[in-house]
N, C-alpha and C positions, 0 to 999 in steps of 0.2 A: 514906339511903333508909328505914332503919328508923324514924327520927323522923318522916319524911313520912307513912308509912303506919301509924304507931302500933303497931309490932310489936317484939318483943324480938330482939336479935341471935341468941340461941340458937334462937328460933322460926324466924327467917329461914333459918339454915343447916340446920335440920332439914327445912324445906320444900325446900331445894335438893337434899338427898339422898334425898328421898322418891320412891318409884316412882310413875309416872303412875297415876291412878285407873282403875278398870275402864271407866268411861264414856269417858275420854280414849283408852284403848287401842281401844275399840270404834269411836270416831269416826275414829281414825287408819286402822283397817282398812277402814271404810266409805268413807273418802275415797279410798282406792286403787280400790275398786270403782267409785265414781262417776267417777273420772278415766278408767278403762278403758272404761266405757260411753260416756262423752262423746267420747272419742277415736275409738271404733269408729263413732260416728254422724257422724264427720267434723266434730265440733264444732257440730252442728246442734241437738241435743236440749236442751230446757229441763228444768226439774225434773219436770214431769208425766211426760214420756216416759222420763227417766232412772229415775224411781221404778217405772214399769211394767216396764222391762227388768230392774231389780233383782229385782222380784217374780218374773218369769219365770225368773230364775237361782237362785231359792230364798233370796234375801237378805231376812230379815225386818226391815222398817224402815217407819216412817211417812213419808207424803209430806212433811209439814211438816219432819221432820228432814232429809230429803234437800235440800229447798229451803234450809234454814238452812245446812247444810254447804256447798252450792254457792255460796251468797252469801259465806260466810267464805273459800272458796277462790278466789273471783273467777271462777267458771265460769258462763257464761251460754249459752243457746241463741241461735241466729241468728234475726233477724227483720228485717222491712223493711215500711215503708209504701209500697205500690205503687199506681200509678195506671194505669188501662187506658183506651186510646182506640181507637176503631174508625172511621177516616175513611171507610170504604166502607159504613157502615151505611145511609146514605141512598140508596145505589145499588141497593138490593134491588128487583129487578124481578118482583114477583109476591107471592103469599101462600101459605104452607104452615102447617098447624097444628102445635102441639106434640103429637106422638104419644106422648111418653114419660110424660106425666102419669099415665096409668092403668096403667103397667107398672112394678111395683116392682123388676124385675131381680133375681129370686131365684136365677137360675142364670147361668152364663157364656154369653156370646154371645147374650144377649137384647136388651140395649140397649148400644150404644156411644155415646160422646160425643166430639166433636172441636172444636178451636178453633185459632187462630193467635195467637202473641204476638210482640212486637218484642224483639230482642236487639241491643244496641249493640256494634259492632266498630269501634274507632277513632272516627271522626267520623260514621260512617254506620250505618244499621240493616240488620240481617239479620232473617230471619223463621223461626220454628219452628212447624210444624203438627204437632199431636199427636192421636192417637186413643186413648181409654181405654175399657176395659170397665167399665161403671158398677157392675156387681155386685162386682167385686174391687178396683176402683180401679187395676188394672194398666194400664200403658202398653203397648199392643199394637202400635202403629205410630207412626212419626214421620218427619219430613223437614225438613231445614234448607236454606235457599236465600237467594239474593240478591233475589228478587222475591216479592211477596205476590200470588200468582195461582193459577189453577185447576191449573196444573201441579204446584204445591207441595202442594195439598190432595189431588190424585190420587195423588201419590207416597206420602203418609202413609197414605191409604186402602189402596192396593195393598200396602204393607208390612204393614199389619195383616191384610189378607185372606190374604196368603201365609203368615203365621205361624199364624193361627187357623182359617182355612177355615170361616167361619160358615155355618150352615144357612140356607135361605131363611126370610124372615120377620123377620130381625134389624132392629131400629130403630136408625137412625143419626141422632143429634141434634146440631145445631150452632146457632150464632147465625145472624143474617140477613145474612151477608156474601155478596157476589157470587161469591167464590171457591167457595162451596158451592152457589150457585144457578145457576151457569153450565151451559149445555147439556151440555158434555162430562162434567161431574161427575154430573149427574142421569142421563145415559145410562149411565154406569158403574154407578150404584146400581141402575138398572132391570135391567141385564144380570146383576147379582149377586142380583137379587130381594131387595134391601134396601129397607125402607121409610124414606123420608126424613122427618125431623122438624126443626122449627126453633123458636126462641124465640118466644113471643107478643110482639107489638109492645109496647115499653116495659117488658118484663119481663126485664131483664138477668140476674136471679138464676136464670132457668130453666136456665142452664148453669153453675151454681155448682160442679159437680164439677171442671170444667176450670179455672175461676178459682182454685180451691183448689190444684190441682197447680201452676199457674204461680206462685202466691204462694209455695208451699213451695220450688220449685226456685230462684226468684230470691232468696229470703231465705237459702237454704242455700248456694248456690254462685255466684250472679251478682252480687247486690248488694254494692257495695264493691270489686269487682274490675274491672280494666281489661284489655280484650282488644284487641290491635292487629292480629291476623290471624284469618281464618276458621278456620284449623286449630287455633288455641288454643281457640276456642269449641267447635268440634266435639269436641275431646279432652275437654272438660268434660262435654258432653252424653253422649258415649259412655261416660263413667265414671259420671255421676250417674244416668242412667235405669235401668241395671241395679241400682244401689244402691237406688234408690227402689222398684223392683219386688221385690227379694229381701230387703232388710234394713230399710228404713225403716218403723217401726211406725206404725199409723194408729189414732187414737182411734175412728173410725167403724167399724173392723174389730175392735174389742175389743183393740186394741193388739197386733196382729200385722201382718206385712208382707203385701202383695198376694199374693206367691207362696205364703206359708204359708196364707193364707186360701183360696186356690184348692186347695191340697192337702187342706185340711180339708173342702172341698166334695166332693172326689172319693170 
């Protein structure tokens, strides 16, 4: 080995007995911090979020160094390329404007957004309806069911209302699905004195807040997993949504969780 690397035997044995450099010792300690943060995120954080959490914990380090160490350790954030379909989009019977465009949602319970996504259980699909407070990105209501219908969206809405009790004048924004335009759903909004808002035709990015949540959720805990029973999926949702609200940091919230952001507003 000494001949291959062009070093003397004495130099080689001296190197073997030498103490690790200060840099190596710092990297070893930093690696432990990185592993702890990554584990606490349920294996979901990539280097930008790990770096932010380390900053919050008072660890002085650069983002590039965190990324390099994570690469050396084989630690990666979870991600997925997701496709969204909305087979009921063309069944929209009517026209409602996008009411949220001129409302920046600078306080809680000013603008809520909602949507439905597909979750595969076995060989069939189940459905998750979610309501988010746009200001804090907190999930304030949700419902899981076997059918994609107005009963599902009403359960999610009522769950959110029971938890937050919003004042009259709240804007509730969704896509142009029939599950949100049905008479029963619109009547409930009118009863609660909530203003209904929907995406502009052809502008699917109008509800990007909900698409972002679904992408994060599926990348973090759904993608790559197999669920054979509803109870397994429900267990994941009941665990993940509180984690998302209380612990998962958001770049749009200056790298704090929705719950922490709401506390800062108080």
